[in-house]
N, C-alpha and C positions, 0 to 999 in steps of 0.2 A: 738855368745853368749859369753860375757865376764863374766868369774866368778872370784870371789875373791881367793886369795891365802889362803889355808886351813891350819891351824897349825897341826891339828891331823886328816888328811883324813879318816882314818879308821872309826872314830866315825860317820861319815856320811852315811855309807853303810846302805841300807834300806830306807833311807830318799829321799826326792825329791827336785829337782830345779824347779822352777817356773819361766818361762820366760814371762816377762810382756809385751815385745815388746820394751819398752824403757829401760829396765834393768832387771836384773835377780837376784834371790835369792836363797840361798842354804840352806837346812835344814828344810824343812816342812816335817810334818807328813801326812799321807794319809788323815786323818780327815781334816787336815786343807786345803789340796789341793782340797778335795771335796767341802768344804764351799767356797773356792775362785772360783771355776768352777760354783758353783752355783748362784753367784753373777752376777749382770747385768754387772758391771764394768770389770770383770776379766775373764768373760766366755769363751773368746777367747784366753786365755793364752795357752802356750805350756808347757808340763810337762815332766820331765825326771826323772827316778828313778836310785838311784845311786846303782849300783850292785857290784862293786869292787873299792877299793882305793888302791893306792900305796903311799909308804912314801914320794916320790917326789912330790905329789900332783895330779898326773895323775888320772882320773876317768873313770870308765867304765859305760856308760849310756845307758838306754833303755828309748826311747819315749813311752809315755803311752797316749793313746787317752782319750779325756774327757768322753766319753761314758763309759769306763771301770769304772769309779768312780760311775756310776749309775746302775751297774750291780751287781747281784749275782752270783758266781761261786759255783760249788759244786763237791762232790765225792760222787758216789752212790755204795754201796757194796751189792749185792744181794746173797740171799740164798733161799733154797727150804723149810726150816722147821724154826719154831719159836725158837727152842732151840739153833740152830746155831746163829741165828740172835741176840737173847738175850745175848749170849757170845760175839759176835762181839761188840755189843753195849756197853756192860760193859768194854771191852777191850779199846775202843776208849776213853771212858769217862775217865777211869783210866790213860790212856796216858795223858789227859790233867790235871789231877791232878798232876801226876809225873813231867811232863814237859809242861809248859803253852804253849798253841798254839800262833803262831804269830800275831793273831787277834782275835777279838771277832768272835764267830761262834755258830751256832746252830746244835745239832744232833738229829735226829729223828730215832726212830725204828717204821718203817710203814709197813702195811700189803696191798698187792695188791689183794692177793688171797689166798686160803688154801695152795698154793705151791709156793707162791712168796712173799718174804719179802725183806725188804731193809733198810740198814743204811744209811741215808742221812746226810752228812756233808756239811753244806751250810754257806757260808761267803762272805765278800766283794771281788769282783773280782780283784782288784788290788793286792791282796794277794795271788794270784794262785801259784806263783812260791814257796813263803814261806811256804805255807800250804803243798804243795807237798813234800818239803823238810823235813817239820816236821813229816808227816806221815811216810816217808821212814826211817829218822833217829830214830823214835820211833819203828820202825820195826813192824808197824800194818799190819796184814796179815789176809785175810779171804780166804775161799776156792771157793767162788763163783764168778759169772762175776762181773766186774767193770766197770763203765764209769764216765765221769767228764766232766766238762765245764759249759758254762752259758746256751747253749741249753738243756743240760740235767736237769738244775734246771727248766726251763720252762716246760719241759715234765713232770717232777715229780709234779709241781703246777697244770698243766692241767688235769693230771690223778686223782688227788685228793685221794691218798691212805689214809686209815684209820690210823691215828697216835696213836700208842699203847703206846709210851713212848718218851719223849723229855728231853733235857737238854741243857742249855745255858753254852758255853764255854767262859771264859775271858782270856785275856792277861795280861802279867805283863810287861807293857811297861815302859822303862826308861825316856820315854819323855811325858810330860803333853801337850796335844793339847789345843790350844788356840782357843777360838771362838769369834764371834761377833767383837765389837770395838777393843779389845785387838787384835785380829788377823789383822784387817784392819789397825790398827795404825802401825804395824810392817812391811808392805809389802816393804817399802822403805829401810829396812835394807838389805844389801847384805849377811850377814850370820845370820841366824834365830836362831842358837844354837851355 
């Protein structure tokens, strides 16, 4: 895969490289990659996320499967009482107000039984590393058991706990994602941003 020389490689960290087969392009957002992979023409493209960049232009990449862009991942924080769960829910929502999450996400305060409650943080799976870092950097802590991943999301949906409260989290992205014709017209450009 041949990549163009990047003038400011660090500005591409967190963005994606899309290998179209006959050429590659640098600088797609996750939303743009998801749309390309959903298209008939580009569904077989290979995707790499830029994790690190050095001033000399070297990049650390991580291959991302197309299926990842169709999944939700989550973190689930359990407690045995409603009071603790309410506190944990408010703490997570306040973290998002103080420091925007790396992607759009939803938070549920849900009840499984009289002695089992959960704070569910659910987001697009391609942001798993970033959301983990955001939670750690924000020093979000609970006292109960925790689980995460895509399988945990499916178990949560299958169990259908009673949702007591919900909140939508929004990100503050520095990049505006393109869609439709605007996105498709730009795929031949080696540098997207």
